[in-house]
DRENTORKOL-3810 file (N, C-alpha, C; in nm, 4 decimals):
REM DRENTORKOL-3810
@n.u->0.0552; n.v->-1.2857; n.w->-0.8030; ca.u->0.1334; ca.v->-1.2958; ca.w->-0.6799; c.u->0.0684; c.v->-1.2053; c.w->-0.5752
@n.u->0.0279; n.v->-1.2592; n.w->-0.4610; ca.u->-0.0355; ca.v->-1.1775; ca.w->-0.3573; c.u->0.0651; c.v->-1.0843; c.w->-0.2907
@n.u->0.0119; n.v->-0.9862; n.w->-0.2207; ca.u->0.0976; ca.v->-0.8945; ca.w->-0.1466; c.u->0.1633; c.v->-0.9708; c.w->-0.0329
@n.u->0.2876; n.v->-0.9389; n.w->-0.0015; ca.u->0.3533; ca.v->-1.0089; ca.w->0.1091; c.u->0.2927; c.v->-0.9680; c.w->0.2427
@n.u->0.2843; n.v->-1.0636; n.w->0.3337; ca.u->0.2390; ca.v->-1.0313; ca.w->0.4686; c.u->0.3555; c.v->-0.9680; c.w->0.5419
@n.u->0.3426; n.v->-0.8400; n.w->0.5766; ca.u->0.4572; ca.v->-0.7697; ca.w->0.6328; c.u->0.4402; c.v->-0.7398; c.w->0.7805
@n.u->0.3261; n.v->-0.7726; n.w->0.8375; ca.u->0.3062; ca.v->-0.7385; ca.w->0.9778; c.u->0.1957; c.v->-0.8240; c.w->1.0376
@n.u->0.1939; n.v->-0.8284; n.w->1.1669; ca.u->0.0888; ca.v->-0.9013; ca.w->1.2366; c.u->-0.0385; c.v->-0.8179; c.w->1.2368
@n.u->-0.1558; n.v->-0.8816; n.w->1.2314; ca.u->-0.2805; ca.v->-0.8063; ca.w->1.2404; c.u->-0.2822; c.v->-0.7221; c.w->1.3678
@n.u->-0.3321; n.v->-0.6003; n.w->1.3555; ca.u->-0.3398; ca.v->-0.5106; ca.w->1.4700; c.u->-0.2241; c.v->-0.4136; c.w->1.4796
@n.u->-0.1227; n.v->-0.4289; n.w->1.3952; ca.u->-0.0056; ca.v->-0.3416; ca.w->1.4042; c.u->-0.0386; c.v->-0.1968; c.w->1.3724
@n.u->-0.1211; n.v->-0.1722; n.w->1.2698; ca.u->-0.1565; ca.v->-0.0338; ca.w->1.2353; c.u->-0.2266; c.v->0.0331; c.w->1.3526
@n.u->-0.3206; n.v->-0.0373; n.w->1.4121; ca.u->-0.3926; ca.v->0.0180; ca.w->1.5270; c.u->-0.2966; c.v->0.0425; c.w->1.6432
@n.u->-0.2089; n.v->-0.0528; n.w->1.6712; ca.u->-0.1129; ca.v->-0.0375; ca.w->1.7811; c.u->-0.0209; c.v->0.0819; c.w->1.7567
@n.u->0.0245; n.v->0.0993; n.w->1.6330; ca.u->0.1118; ca.v->0.2117; ca.w->1.5988; c.u->0.0406; c.v->0.3450; c.w->1.6224
@n.u->-0.0831; n.v->0.3542; n.w->1.5802; ca.u->-0.1572; ca.v->0.4799; ca.w->1.5990; c.u->-0.1874; c.v->0.5053; c.w->1.7461
@n.u->-0.2246; n.v->0.4016; n.w->1.8191; ca.u->-0.2508; ca.v->0.4179; ca.w->1.9627; c.u->-0.1251; c.v->0.4657; c.w->2.0355
@n.u->-0.0095; n.v->0.4095; n.w->1.9973; ca.u->0.1166; ca.v->0.4485; ca.w->2.0600; c.u->0.1501; c.v->0.5949; c.w->2.0319
@n.u->0.0948; n.v->0.6479; n.w->1.9242; ca.u->0.1190; ca.v->0.7879; ca.w->1.8880; c.u->0.0093; c.v->0.8803; c.w->1.9389
@n.u->-0.0795; n.v->0.8252; n.w->2.0211; ca.u->-0.1832; ca.v->0.9061; ca.w->2.0838; c.u->-0.3032; c.v->0.9352; c.w->1.9965
@n.u->-0.3212; n.v->0.8585; n.w->1.8890; ca.u->-0.4350; ca.v->0.8797; ca.w->1.7990; c.u->-0.5567; c.v->0.8072; c.w->1.8549
@n.u->-0.6684; n.v->0.8783; n.w->1.8607; ca.u->-0.7933; ca.v->0.8195; ca.w->1.9101; c.u->-0.8414; c.v->0.7128; c.w->1.8125
@n.u->-0.8860; n.v->0.6012; n.w->1.8666; ca.u->-0.9261; ca.v->0.4888; ca.w->1.7832; c.u->-1.0774; c.v->0.4693; c.w->1.7896
@n.u->-1.1475; n.v->0.5079; n.w->1.6825; ca.u->-1.2921; ca.v->0.4887; ca.w->1.6756; c.u->-1.3216; c.v->0.3515; c.w->1.6153
@n.u->-1.4446; n.v->0.3077; n.w->1.6295; ca.u->-1.4868; ca.v->0.1797; ca.w->1.5709; c.u->-1.4662; c.v->0.1823; c.w->1.4192
@n.u->-1.5018; n.v->0.2941; n.w->1.3550; ca.u->-1.4883; ca.v->0.3026; ca.w->1.2096; c.u->-1.3414; c.v->0.2975; c.w->1.1672
@n.u->-1.2543; n.v->0.3647; n.w->1.2413; ca.u->-1.1110; ca.v->0.3579; ca.w->1.2103; c.u->-1.0599; c.v->0.2153; c.w->1.2251
@n.u->-1.1037; n.v->0.1477; n.w->1.3318; ca.u->-1.0593; ca.v->0.0093; ca.w->1.3531; c.u->-1.0997; c.v->-0.0795; c.w->1.2352
@n.u->-1.2201; n.v->-0.0592; n.w->1.1826; ca.u->-1.2671; ca.v->-0.1379; ca.w->1.0682; c.u->-1.1777; c.v->-0.1124; c.w->0.9467
@n.u->-1.1508; n.v->0.0144; n.w->0.9185; ca.u->-1.0681; ca.v->0.0497; ca.w->0.8024; c.u->-0.9268; c.v->-0.0049; c.w->0.8185
@n.u->-0.8701; n.v->0.0072; n.w->0.9384; ca.u->-0.7356; ca.v->-0.0450; ca.w->0.9636; c.u->-0.7324; c.v->-0.1966; c.w->0.9457
@n.u->-0.8350; n.v->-0.2640; n.w->0.9943; ca.u->-0.8426; ca.v->-0.4092; ca.w->0.9784; c.u->-0.8452; c.v->-0.4499; c.w->0.8324
@n.u->-0.9180; n.v->-0.3746; n.w->0.7518; ca.u->-0.9225; ca.v->-0.4036; ca.w->0.6082; c.u->-0.7859; c.v->-0.3836; c.w->0.5433
@n.u->-0.7180; n.v->-0.2783; n.w->0.5834; ca.u->-0.5851; ca.v->-0.2510; ca.w->0.5281; c.u->-0.4857; c.v->-0.3613; c.w->0.5666
@n.u->-0.4947; n.v->-0.4081; n.w->0.6904; ca.u->-0.4002; ca.v->-0.5089; ca.w->0.7392; c.u->-0.4217; c.v->-0.6459; c.w->0.6773
@n.u->-0.5436; n.v->-0.6767; n.w->0.6412; ca.u->-0.5722; ca.v->-0.8105; ca.w->0.5895; c.u->-0.5865; c.v->-0.8138; c.w->0.4380
@n.u->-0.5663; n.v->-0.7008; n.w->0.3716; ca.u->-0.5823; ca.v->-0.6944; ca.w->0.2257; c.u->-0.4812; c.v->-0.7851; c.w->0.1568
@n.u->-0.5294; n.v->-0.8588; n.w->0.0563; ca.u->-0.4396; ca.v->-0.9422; ca.w->-0.0220; c.u->-0.4181; c.v->-0.8833; c.w->-0.1611
@n.u->-0.4643; n.v->-0.7594; n.w->-0.1785; ca.u->-0.4420; ca.v->-0.6879; ca.w->-0.3029; c.u->-0.4335; c.v->-0.5394; c.w->-0.2726
@n.u->-0.3900; n.v->-0.4612; n.w->-0.3698; ca.u->-0.3832; ca.v->-0.3172; ca.w->-0.3522; c.u->-0.5250; c.v->-0.2621; c.w->-0.3612
@n.u->-0.5647; n.v->-0.1840; n.w->-0.2629; ca.u->-0.7008; ca.v->-0.1320; ca.w->-0.2557; c.u->-0.7031; c.v->0.0167; c.w->-0.2875
@n.u->-0.8056; n.v->0.0598; n.w->-0.3615; ca.u->-0.8256; ca.v->0.2034; ca.w->-0.3764; c.u->-0.9301; c.v->0.2468; c.w->-0.2739
@n.u->-0.9509; n.v->0.3765; n.w->-0.2609; ca.u->-1.0427; ca.v->0.4268; ca.w->-0.1576; c.u->-1.1844; c.v->0.3729; c.w->-0.1772
@n.u->-1.2275; n.v->0.3607; n.w->-0.3016; ca.u->-1.3613; ca.v->0.3079; ca.w->-0.3283; c.u->-1.3766; c.v->0.1639; c.w->-0.2830
@n.u->-1.2738; n.v->0.0825; n.w->-0.3041; ca.u->-1.2780; ca.v->-0.0568; ca.w->-0.2595; c.u->-1.2826; c.v->-0.0633; c.w->-0.1074
@n.u->-1.2019; n.v->0.0212; n.w->-0.0432; ca.u->-1.2012; ca.v->0.0248; ca.w->0.1035; c.u->-1.3388; c.v->0.0642; c.w->0.1539
@n.u->-1.3995; n.v->0.1652; n.w->0.0930; ca.u->-1.5327; ca.v->0.2109; ca.w->0.1350; c.u->-1.6356; c.v->0.0986; c.w->0.1208
@n.u->-1.6369; n.v->0.0303; n.w->0.0067; ca.u->-1.7348; ca.v->-0.0774; ca.w->-0.0146; c.u->-1.7177; c.v->-0.1892; c.w->0.0885
@n.u->-1.5937; n.v->-0.2295; n.w->0.1134; ca.u->-1.5691; ca.v->-0.3364; ca.w->0.2109; c.u->-1.6068; c.v->-0.2901; c.w->0.3527
@n.u->-1.5743; n.v->-0.1657; n.w->0.3850; ca.u->-1.6030; ca.v->-0.1128; ca.w->0.5189; c.u->-1.7534; c.v->-0.1028; c.w->0.5427
@n.u->-1.8284; n.v->-0.0611; n.w->0.4403; ca.u->-1.9743; ca.v->-0.0470; ca.w->0.4556; c.u->-2.0431; c.v->-0.1807; c.w->0.4794
@n.u->-1.9815; n.v->-0.2890; n.w->0.4351; ca.u->-2.0381; ca.v->-0.4213; ca.w->0.4633; c.u->-2.0303; c.v->-0.4509; c.w->0.6127
@n.u->-1.9315; n.v->-0.3932; n.w->0.6799; ca.u->-1.9137; ca.v->-0.4150; ca.w->0.8232; c.u->-1.9835; c.v->-0.3079; c.w->0.9065
@n.u->-1.9951; n.v->-0.1870; n.w->0.8509; ca.u->-2.0621; ca.v->-0.0761; ca.w->0.9195; c.u->-2.1174; c.v->0.0187; c.w->0.8134
@n.u->-2.2471; n.v->0.0080; n.w->0.7844; ca.u->-2.3070; ca.v->0.0892; ca.w->0.6781; c.u->-2.2973; c.v->0.2408; c.w->0.6997
@n.u->-2.2653; n.v->0.2839; n.w->0.8205; ca.u->-2.2576; ca.v->0.4282; ca.w->0.8466; c.u->-2.1227; c.v->0.4894; c.w->0.8055
@n.u->-2.0243; n.v->0.4060; n.w->0.7689; ca.u->-1.8941; ca.v->0.4586; ca.w->0.7258; c.u->-1.9123; c.v->0.5302; c.w->0.5926
@n.u->-1.8556; n.v->0.6506; n.w->0.5839; ca.u->-1.8689; ca.v->0.7279; ca.w->0.4610; c.u->-1.7323; c.v->0.7550; c.w->0.3977
@n.u->-1.7382; n.v->0.8119; n.w->0.2785; ca.u->-1.6172; ca.v->0.8397; ca.w->0.2001; c.u->-1.5199; c.v->0.9310; c.w->0.2754
@n.u->-1.5734; n.v->1.0312; n.w->0.3454; ca.u->-1.4888; ca.v->1.1259; ca.w->0.4191; c.u->-1.4078; c.v->1.0522; c.w->0.5256
@n.u->-1.4700; n.v->0.9603; n.w->0.5958; ca.u->-1.4006; ca.v->0.8829; ca.w->0.6992; c.u->-1.2876; c.v->0.8009; c.w->0.6387
@n.u->-1.3126; n.v->0.7396; n.w->0.5234; ca.u->-1.2094; ca.v->0.6600; ca.w->0.4564; c.u->-1.0915; c.v->0.7497; c.w->0.4180
@n.u->-1.1195; n.v->0.8636; n.w->0.3537; ca.u->-1.0101; ca.v->0.9519; ca.w->0.3102; c.u->-0.9341; c.v->1.0113; c.w->0.4290
@n.u->-1.0040; n.v->1.0472; n.w->0.5351; ca.u->-0.9348; ca.v->1.1003; ca.w->0.6538; c.u->-0.8441; c.v->0.9950; c.w->0.7162
@n.u->-0.8929; n.v->0.8716; n.w->0.7203; ca.u->-0.8123; ca.v->0.7632; ca.w->0.7781; c.u->-0.6904; c.v->0.7350; c.w->0.6912
@n.u->-0.7089; n.v->0.7340; n.w->0.5593; ca.u->-0.5946; ca.v->0.7129; ca.w->0.4693; c.u->-0.4928; c.v->0.8261; c.w->0.4832
@n.u->-0.5411; n.v->0.9492; n.w->0.4928; ca.u->-0.4509; ca.v->1.0644; ca.w->0.5100; c.u->-0.3737; c.v->1.0515; c.w->0.6414
@n.u->-0.4420; n.v->1.0082; n.w->0.7477; ca.u->-0.3783; ca.v->0.9875; ca.w->0.8775; c.u->-0.2690; c.v->0.8804; c.w->0.8682
@n.u->-0.3009; n.v->0.7688; n.w->0.8044; ca.u->-0.2040; ca.v->0.6602; ca.w->0.7897; c.u->-0.0837; c.v->0.7033; c.w->0.7056
@n.u->-0.1080; n.v->0.7802; n.w->0.6002; ca.u->0.0033; ca.v->0.8300; ca.w->0.5177; c.u->0.0899; c.v->0.9267; c.w->0.5973
@n.u->0.0263; n.v->1.0163; n.w->0.6731; ca.u->0.1005; ca.v->1.1152; ca.w->0.7515; c.u->0.1923; c.v->1.0475; c.w->0.8529
@n.u->0.1485; n.v->0.9345; n.w->0.9063; ca.u->0.2287; ca.v->0.8608; ca.w->1.0044; c.u->0.3222; c.v->0.7592; c.w->0.9386
@n.u->0.3254; n.v->0.7557; n.w->0.8054; ca.u->0.4167; ca.v->0.6660; ca.w->0.7346; c.u->0.3801; c.v->0.5192; c.w->0.7445
@n.u->0.2519; n.v->0.4890; n.w->0.7648; ca.u->0.2096; ca.v->0.3508; ca.w->0.7843; c.u->0.1515; c.v->0.2858; c.w->0.6588
@n.u->0.1138; n.v->0.3668; n.w->0.5596; ca.u->0.0693; ca.v->0.3137; ca.w->0.4307; c.u->0.1385; c.v->0.3915; c.w->0.3195
@n.u->0.1503; n.v->0.3267; n.w->0.2066; ca.u->0.2035; ca.v->0.3903; ca.w->0.0868; c.u->0.0892; c.v->0.4118; c.w->-0.0113
@n.u->0.0952; n.v->0.5218; n.w->-0.0828; ca.u->-0.0019; ca.v->0.5527; ca.w->-0.1872; c.u->0.0673; c.v->0.5320; c.w->-0.3215
@n.u->0.0065; n.v->0.4520; n.w->-0.4068; ca.u->0.0653; ca.v->0.4156; ca.w->-0.5354; c.u->-0.0300; c.v->0.4529; c.w->-0.6481
@n.u->0.0244; n.v->0.4891; n.w->-0.7635; ca.u->-0.0651; ca.v->0.5112; ca.w->-0.8775; c.u->-0.0676; c.v->0.3916; c.w->-0.9720
@n.u->0.0260; n.v->0.2981; n.w->-0.9565; ca.u->0.0334; ca.v->0.1746; ca.w->-1.0350; c.u->0.0181; c.v->0.2029; c.w->-1.1847
@n.u->0.0983; n.v->0.2991; n.w->-1.2311; ca.u->0.1062; ca.v->0.3372; ca.w->-1.3722; c.u->-0.0264; c.v->0.3906; c.w->-1.4270
@n.u->-0.1179; n.v->0.4255; n.w->-1.3401; ca.u->-0.2500; ca.v->0.4771; ca.w->-1.3806; c.u->-0.3200; c.v->0.3838; c.w->-1.4796
@n.u->-0.2998; n.v->0.2530; n.w->-1.4617; ca.u->-0.3613; ca.v->0.1559; ca.w->-1.5517; c.u->-0.5133; c.v->0.1581; c.w->-1.5447
@n.u->-0.5665; n.v->0.1939; n.w->-1.4307; ca.u->-0.7117; ca.v->0.1979; ca.w->-1.4149; c.u->-0.7571; c.v->0.3426; c.w->-1.3922
@n.u->-0.7045; n.v->0.4337; n.w->-1.4694; ca.u->-0.7416; ca.v->0.5743; ca.w->-1.4556; c.u->-0.6494; c.v->0.6452; c.w->-1.3581
@n.u->-0.7004; n.v->0.7516; n.w->-1.3018; ca.u->-0.6185; ca.v->0.8358; ca.w->-1.2146; c.u->-0.6249; c.v->0.7947; c.w->-1.0679
@n.u->-0.6861; n.v->0.6813; n.w->-1.0379; ca.u->-0.7005; ca.v->0.6385; ca.w->-0.8999; c.u->-0.5679; c.v->0.6046; c.w->-0.8345
@n.u->-0.5691; n.v->0.6099; n.w->-0.7038; ca.u->-0.4524; ca.v->0.5717; ca.w->-0.6259; c.u->-0.4877; c.v->0.4499; c.w->-0.5413
@n.u->-0.3856; n.v->0.3700; n.w->-0.5151; ca.u->-0.4020; ca.v->0.2476; ca.w->-0.4383; c.u->-0.3182; c.v->0.2579; c.w->-0.3125
@n.u->-0.3591; n.v->0.1821; n.w->-0.2119; ca.u->-0.2940; ca.v->0.1911; ca.w->-0.0812; c.u->-0.2526; c.v->0.0523; c.w->-0.0363
@n.u->-0.1366; n.v->0.0475; n.w->0.0270; ca.u->-0.0899; ca.v->-0.0775; ca.w->0.0860; c.u->-0.0175; c.v->-0.0449; c.w->0.2152
@n.u->-0.0167; n.v->-0.1413; n.w->0.3062; ca.u->0.0588; ca.v->-0.1254; ca.w->0.4299; c.u->0.2027; c.v->-0.0939; c.w->0.3927
@n.u->0.2645; n.v->-0.0069; n.w->0.4680; ca.u->0.4052; ca.v->0.0229; ca.w->0.4410; c.u->0.4847; c.v->-0.1033; c.w->0.4695
@n.u->0.5537; n.v->-0.1547; n.w->0.3691; ca.u->0.6230; ca.v->-0.2827; ca.w->0.3883; c.u->0.7476; c.v->-0.2676; c.w->0.4743
@n.u->0.7805; n.v->-0.3756; n.w->0.5448; ca.u->0.9055; ca.v->-0.3754; ca.w->0.6205; c.u->1.0232; c.v->-0.3883; c.w->0.5261
@n.u->1.0015; n.v->-0.4504; n.w->0.4127; ca.u->1.1055; ca.v->-0.4599; ca.w->0.3093; c.u->1.0470; c.v->-0.4025; c.w->0.1810
@n.u->1.1168; n.v->-0.3043; n.w->0.1250; ca.u->1.0647; ca.v->-0.2398; ca.w->0.0052; c.u->1.0673; c.v->-0.3361; c.w->-0.1127
@n.u->0.9800; n.v->-0.3110; n.w->-0.2078; ca.u->0.9662; ca.v->-0.4003; ca.w->-0.3217; c.u->0.9274; c.v->-0.3201; c.w->-0.4454
@n.u->0.9375; n.v->-0.3848; n.w->-0.5585; ca.u->0.9004; ca.v->-0.3246; ca.w->-0.6859; c.u->0.7595; c.v->-0.3697; c.w->-0.7217
@n.u->0.6877; n.v->-0.2854; n.w->-0.7939; ca.u->0.5567; ca.v->-0.3223; ca.w->-0.8460; c.u->0.5679; c.v->-0.3372; c.w->-0.9970
@n.u->0.5191; n.v->-0.4482; n.w->-1.0476; ca.u->0.5171; ca.v->-0.4733; ca.w->-1.1912; c.u->0.3718; c.v->-0.4815; c.w->-1.2342
@n.u->0.3327; n.v->-0.3949; n.w->-1.3270; ca.u->0.1936; ca.v->-0.3894; ca.w->-1.3720; c.u->0.1860; c.v->-0.4335; c.w->-1.5174
@n.u->0.0966; n.v->-0.5273; n.w->-1.5456; ca.u->0.0774; ca.v->-0.5738; ca.w->-1.6825; c.u->-0.0049; c.v->-0.4696; c.w->-1.7574
@n.u->0.0482; n.v->-0.4242; n.w->-1.8683; ca.u->-0.0182; ca.v->-0.3202; ca.w->-1.9467; c.u->-0.1388; c.v->-0.3729; c.w->-2.0230
@n.u->-0.1531; n.v->-0.5045; n.w->-2.0331; ca.u->-0.2671; ca.v->-0.5609; ca.w->-2.1051; c.u->-0.3806; c.v->-0.5978; c.w->-2.0093
@n.u->-0.3527; n.v->-0.6795; n.w->-1.9071; ca.u->-0.4612; ca.v->-0.7276; ca.w->-1.8199; c.u->-0.4729; c.v->-0.6485; c.w->-1.6902
@n.u->-0.3718; n.v->-0.5679; n.w->-1.6573; ca.u->-0.3775; ca.v->-0.4855; ca.w->-1.5370; c.u->-0.3336; c.v->-0.5539; c.w->-1.4089
@n.u->-0.2930; n.v->-0.6802; n.w->-1.4182; ca.u->-0.2483; ca.v->-0.7524; ca.w->-1.2983; c.u->-0.1255; c.v->-0.6829; c.w->-1.2404
@n.u->-0.1201; n.v->-0.6723; n.w->-1.1079; ca.u->-0.0062; ca.v->-0.6108; ca.w->-1.0410; c.u->0.0638; c.v->-0.7184; c.w->-0.9585
@n.u->0.1946; n.v->-0.7277; n.w->-0.9790; ca.u->0.2753; ca.v->-0.8239; ca.w->-0.9049; c.u->0.3818; c.v->-0.7475; c.w->-0.8275
@n.u->0.4294; n.v->-0.8077; n.w->-0.7206; ca.u->0.5343; ca.v->-0.7468; ca.w->-0.6401; c.u->0.6596; c.v->-0.8326; c.w->-0.6470
@n.u->0.7738; n.v->-0.7659; n.w->-0.6358; ca.u->0.9010; ca.v->-0.8367; ca.w->-0.6445; c.u->0.9967; c.v->-0.7783; c.w->-0.5415
@n.u->1.0546; n.v->-0.8651; n.w->-0.4591; ca.u->1.1556; ca.v->-0.8247; ca.w->-0.3611; c.u->1.2890; c.v->-0.8836; c.w->-0.4040
@n.u->1.3953; n.v->-0.8073; n.w->-0.3835; ca.u->1.5267; ca.v->-0.8571; ca.w->-0.4215; c.u->1.6345; c.v->-0.7905; c.w->-0.3381
@n.u->1.7345; n.v->-0.8688; n.w->-0.3003; ca.u->1.8487; ca.v->-0.8109; ca.w->-0.2300; c.u->1.9259; c.v->-0.7185; c.w->-0.3245
@n.u->1.9158; n.v->-0.7409; n.w->-0.4541; ca.u->1.9796; ca.v->-0.6539; ca.w->-0.5523; c.u->1.9247; c.v->-0.5108; c.w->-0.5412
@n.u->1.7951; n.v->-0.4987; n.w->-0.5186; ca.u->1.7322; ca.v->-0.3677; ca.w->-0.5012; c.u->1.7897; c.v->-0.2983; c.w->-0.3772
@n.u->1.8072; n.v->-0.3734; n.w->-0.2707; ca.u->1.8655; ca.v->-0.3177; ca.w->-0.1482; c.u->2.0088; c.v->-0.2713; c.w->-0.1732
@n.u->2.0845; n.v->-0.3510; n.w->-0.2488; ca.u->2.2233; ca.v->-0.3124; ca.w->-0.2801; c.u->2.2272; c.v->-0.1881; c.w->-0.3686
@n.u->2.1350; n.v->-0.1783; n.w->-0.4640; ca.u->2.1288; ca.v->-0.0604; ca.w->-0.5502; c.u->2.1004; c.v->0.0653; c.w->-0.4678
@n.u->2.0078; n.v->0.0552; n.w->-0.3723; ca.u->1.9791; ca.v->0.1712; ca.w->-0.2860; c.u->2.1031; c.v->0.2100; c.w->-0.2057
@n.u->2.1768; n.v->0.1110; n.w->-0.1565; ca.u->2.3000; ca.v->0.1393; ca.w->-0.0829; c.u->2.4015; c.v->0.2102; c.w->-0.1703
@n.u->2.4122; n.v->0.1669; n.w->-0.2966; ca.u->2.5060; ca.v->0.2310; ca.w->-0.3884; c.u->2.4653; c.v->0.3754; c.w->-0.4162
@n.u->2.3357; n.v->0.3993; n.w->-0.4353; ca.u->2.2867; ca.v->0.5362; ca.w->-0.4587; c.u->2.3207; c.v->0.6238; c.w->-0.3383
@n.u->2.2981; n.v->0.5716; n.w->-0.2182; ca.u->2.3294; ca.v->0.6501; ca.w->-0.0981; c.u->2.4789; c.v->0.6832; c.w->-0.0912
@n.u->2.5642; n.v->0.5834; n.w->-0.1178; ca.u->2.7095; ca.v->0.6060; ca.w->-0.1118; c.u->2.7573; c.v->0.6995; c.w->-0.2226
@n.u->2.7200; n.v->0.6686; n.w->-0.3472; ca.u->2.7728; ca.v->0.7430; ca.w->-0.4617; c.u->2.7186; c.v->0.8857; c.w->-0.4695
@n.u->2.5956; n.v->0.9056; n.w->-0.4239; ca.u->2.5323; ca.v->1.0376; ca.w->-0.4373; c.u->2.5265; c.v->1.1143; c.w->-0.3057
@n.u->2.5651; n.v->1.0506; n.w->-0.1966; ca.u->2.5559; ca.v->1.1164; ca.w->-0.0667; c.u->2.4119; c.v->1.1513; c.w->-0.0327
@n.u->2.3202; n.v->1.0624; n.w->-0.0703; ca.u->2.1774; ca.v->1.0873; ca.w->-0.0549; c.u->2.1192; c.v->0.9846; c.w->0.0402
@n.u->2.0539; n.v->1.0308; n.w->0.1474; ca.u->1.9902; ca.v->0.9386; ca.w->0.2427; c.u->1.8496; c.v->0.9061; c.w->0.1939
@n.u->1.8264; n.v->0.7810; n.w->0.1571; ca.u->1.6963; ca.v->0.7380; ca.w->0.1044; c.u->1.6030; c.v->0.7062; c.w->0.2204
@n.u->1.4851; n.v->0.7658; n.w->0.2178; ca.u->1.3838; ca.v->0.7396; ca.w->0.3191; c.u->1.2745; c.v->0.6502; c.w->0.2622
@n.u->1.2394; n.v->0.6718; n.w->0.1374; ca.u->1.1344; ca.v->0.5927; ca.w->0.0737; c.u->1.1687; c.v->0.5752; c.w->-0.0734
@n.u->1.1347; n.v->0.4600; n.w->-0.1270; ca.u->1.1503; ca.v->0.4359; ca.w->-0.2707; c.u->1.0215; c.v->0.3750; c.w->-0.3223
@n.u->0.9898; n.v->0.4097; n.w->-0.4451; ca.u->0.8752; ca.v->0.3492; ca.w->-0.5128; c.u->0.9181; c.v->0.3216; c.w->-0.6557
@n.u->0.9128; n.v->0.1967; n.w->-0.6946; ca.u->0.9503; ca.v->0.1600; ca.w->-0.8299; c.u->0.8335; c.v->0.0849; c.w->-0.8917
@n.u->0.7886; n.v->0.1333; n.w->-1.0071; ca.u->0.6815; ca.v->0.0682; ca.w->-1.0810; c.u->0.7320; c.v->0.0390; c.w->-1.2215
@n.u->0.7063; n.v->-0.0816; n.w->-1.2665; ca.u->0.7473; ca.v->-0.1228; ca.w->-1.4002; c.u->0.6241; c.v->-0.1660; c.w->-1.4770
@n.u->0.6171; n.v->-0.1275; n.w->-1.6016; ca.u->0.5074; ca.v->-0.1698; ca.w->-1.6888; c.u->0.5600; c.v->-0.2657; c.w->-1.7928
@n.u->0.4831; n.v->-0.3678; n.w->-1.8211; ca.u->0.5229; ca.v->-0.4673; ca.w->-1.9205; c.u->0.4087; c.v->-0.5647; c.w->-1.9409
@n.u->0.4416; n.v->-0.6875; n.w->-1.9774; ca.u->0.3392; ca.v->-0.7874; ca.w->-2.0045; c.u->0.3666; c.v->-0.9135; c.w->-1.9236
@n.u->0.2657; n.v->-0.9595; n.w->-1.8521; ca.u->0.2797; ca.v->-1.0787; ca.w->-1.7682; c.u->0.2923; c.v->-1.2019; c.w->-1.8576
@n.u->0.3306; n.v->-1.3125; n.w->-1.7946; ca.u->0.3505; ca.v->-1.4372; ca.w->-1.8678; c.u->0.2228; c.v->-1.4805; c.w->-1.9392
@n.u->0.1052; n.v->-1.4662; n.w->-1.8763; ca.u->-0.0201; ca.v->-1.5071; ca.w->-1.9388; c.u->-0.0487; c.v->-1.4244; c.w->-2.0636
@n.u->-0.0257; n.v->-1.2943; n.w->-2.0579; ca.u->-0.0577; ca.v->-1.2078; ca.w->-2.1723; c.u->0.0442; c.v->-1.2221; c.w->-2.2849
@n.u->0.1632; n.v->-1.2686; n.w->-2.2545; ca.u->0.2643; ca.v->-1.2884; ca.w->-2.3598; c.u->0.2400; c.v->-1.4153; c.w->-2.4388
@n.u->0.1567; n.v->-1.5057; n.w->-2.3887; ca.u->0.1315; ca.v->-1.6330; ca.w->-2.4583; c.u->0.0509; c.v->-1.6121; c.w->-2.5840
END
């Protein structure tokens, strides 16, 4: 299941520009990759894709841009159950939160959205008097293909 399209292309750049962040060519390339990604990307994947568009982009630029996007709440950093080691993956901050399901055998990651999840968050806020700003739910199990 591909990642849901949660925003129009250019939104990350527009958000940063509105916050007074200087937009370099290299940042624009990295933001474009993040906006059009159809899978969860780690920093190494972002670097490889970015270098195809601009060979001068380096690892430091990728990490600084990811840190900037996280600081502004525009991307989420996920560990996806550390199925592929200690790496972290990045995705655009979704307009609607979702769960990540990772297959423990093949490593496939799927996303799931549900109004039930929204209702559960509302119940937690009411019952616990806790204002939720961000949620991350990861589930490990076996996909339909691996269960066959």
